[in-house]
N, C-alpha and C positions, 0 to 999 in steps of 0.2 A: 441380218448378222453379217459383218464384214469378215475378211479373211483372217483377221487377228483375233476375233472373238472365239471363245472356247465354251461349248456347252458344258454344264456342270458335270454331266456323266460321260463326257467324251472319252475318258480313260477306259471306260468299261468295254469299249469296242476294239481295243488294241491287243487283247490277249484272250485266251480261252478261260471261260469260267471254270473254276476248280483247279487251275494250273498250279496254284500254291497250296492246295489242300494238305493239311498236316503240318504246315509251317506256322510257328508262333513268332511274330516279329515285333520287336521293340523299336519304335521310331522316336528318336529324341527330337524335341521341338515339333511334335506332331500335331499340335492343336490349331495352328494357323498357317496361312500362306501355302507355300509349296509342301510343307510337312503335312498339312491337312489333306491335300490331294494325293500325296503318297499313301496316307492311311486309307483313303477311300478306294484307291486303285488296288491296294493289297487285299482289302476286304472283298472287292469284286472278283479278285482272282482266287479267292477261297482261303486266304490266310486268316489266322486269328491275330488281331492287332492289339498291341499295348501302346497307348498314347502317353508319351512323356510330355510334361509342360513345366515351365518355371513359374510364370506369373499369369498365364492366360487361363485362369480357372474356369471362367464361364464358357469360353470357347471349347475347352477340353471337355467339360460336362456335356455340352450340346453335341459335340462330335461323338463322344462316347455313347450317348443315348442313340444317336443315329446309326452307329455301326455295331451296337451291342458290344462295346469294347471296354477293356479295363483302362483306367487312367491312373497316372502316378505323377506326383509333384516332386520336384527336386532341383536344386541349384547344382549344375554339373561341375562348377568350379570348386565345390566343397566335397572333399573325400568322403565324409560321413554320409552325405546325401547320395553319392554314387553307390555306395555300399547298400544303403537303405532301399534304393530303387530295385536292385536285384533281389534283395531279401523280401520285398513287398510283392513283387509280381511273380516270383517263382521262375521256373525254367523257361527260357526262350531259346529257339534254335536259329534265330537270325537277328541281326542288329543293324539298324540304319542310323548312322551318325549324321543327322541332318541339322541339329541345333547349331547356330552360329551367331556371331556378332559382326556387323559390317560397318566399318568406318573408313571413309576416304580421307587420307591425310598423307602428304609426303613423308617419307621415312624420317628425314632429319628434322621435321617439324613436330614429330610425335613425341609427347612426353613419356617418361619412363612408365608412369601409371597407365597411360593409354596403351603403350606397347605391351605391358604385362597382361592387361585385360584381353587384348586380341589373342595373345599366345595362349592364355589360360582357357579361353572359350573355344577357340578354333583349332588348337593343336593338343594341348595337354588333356583337356576333358575327353575328346574322342579316343585318344590313345589309352587313357586309363579305363574308359568304358570298354574298350576292346579287351583289355587284360581281365577285367571282371567277367566279361561275357565268356571268354575262353575258359576261365576257371569253373564257371557254373555249367559249362557243357559236359564236364566230367568225361572227356575223351570221346564224346559223341560228335558226329559231323555237324558243322555249323557254317554260317555264311555272314560276312560283314560287307556292307556297302557304305563307303564314306562319301559324303557329298563335298566336292571341292569347288573349283571355279575354273572356267576356261583359261584364265590367265596363267595357270600352272604350266602351260605349254610355251609361254613366251615371256620376254623381259618386260617388267613393269616397275616404274619407280614412283607411282602415284598413290599407291594404296597401303604403304607402310607395313605395319605389323600384320594386317590382314593377309597381305600377299605372302609374307614370310611364313605365316602359320599354314596357309593352304598348300604352299609348295612343300613345306616340311611334312604335312599330312600325306601328300602324294608319295613322298619317299617312304614314310611309315607304311603306307599301303603296299608298296612293292616289296619292301623288306619283310613284312609280316606274312605276305602271301607265300613267299619262298620258305620262310622259317616254319610256318605252321602247316604246310602242305601235307607233310607226313601224318598229321593228325586229322586230315580231311576237313580242315578249317579253311574255307575259301575267303579271300579278301580282295575286293574289287572297289572301284570308285567311279563316280560320275562327275564329270566336269561340265556343269551347265553354262550356257551363255545367258543372254537376257531373257528372262521368263516373265518376271513381274518387276515393276519399278520399285526401288527401295521405299520402305515405309516413310510416309510423309512427302514423297516426291511423285505420287501417282499422277498428279496433274500435268507433269512434264511429258508423259507418254513415251518416255525413253527415246525421244527424237534424236538427241545427240548421240546416244549409245548406238542406235541402229545404223548410223552412218559408218560405223566400224564393223558392220556385220555383212559378209559377202551376200547372203541371201536377202538382206534388207528387210528382215521381219523378226519378230520375237520368236523364241522357241515355243512351240505348241506344248501346252501342259500335258496333253495326251502322249506326246513323244517322250517327254521326260519320265512320266510314270511307266510307260512301256519299257523304257531302258532299265528302270529299277526292277520290274517284274522279270525281265530277261536275265539280269545278273543273278537274281535270287533263284531262278528256276533252272538255269543251265549248269548242271553239275560238273561240266568239264572246263569251266572258265574260272580262272583265278589270276590275280596279278594284272588285271586290265584296268586302264584308265580310259573310260569311254567319254569322248567329247560329244555332248549334245548341245550344240551352240550355233547352229546355222552357219558354220564355217568360220566363226570369229577367231579361232586359234590359228588359222592360216595366215593371219596378218603378220606373224613373226614378232 
């Protein structure tokens, strides 16, 4: 195993078993890739996990069986589906807005339809999920973690609507953390650097991307999942944007 390989259960060693006991967490886009590892880590920390998926039914069923977890299908860009998700799964006291859509295209080359899709999935959907989550809490304490991107800390003109959406979700995170603090609803975010190559580009090994990373390596999955567990478990932390990116945001 080289330094970049991560054992499947690496996340389990980064936090105490039972640390999140009593927490019921809904993870959007939880069936595949980073979302899947978030779910595994949360379960290892003692949480009860609800796995949301849009089209990855087989992967969701497999992971649900592995973790003895509830799964729920829904298109997060459809208001009726968002409502149905909460009606189906019942009360949860934590929400991880992980589902996203990633498209690299210069802003001025992006069509209106492409821009709207990026904004709907990466900004509007998590914002509306936060509102529904808050409503079903019924004034009980809760916690939200939004998954952003390290580039929210720096200027970028290469990723169009994706960048605009993630930067706006950063602002939503900070504004809602302040607004809902009196309700004991904590809102934080993680801004990851390169963890996995984009779907379909796994063969590239992120070689070009890693040239832009001060530590010259991918983010360890176990570090990313440990950051999530920390933000969900530390009751004094709200309004934080945690860069887990091997220093990539330092490039300005």
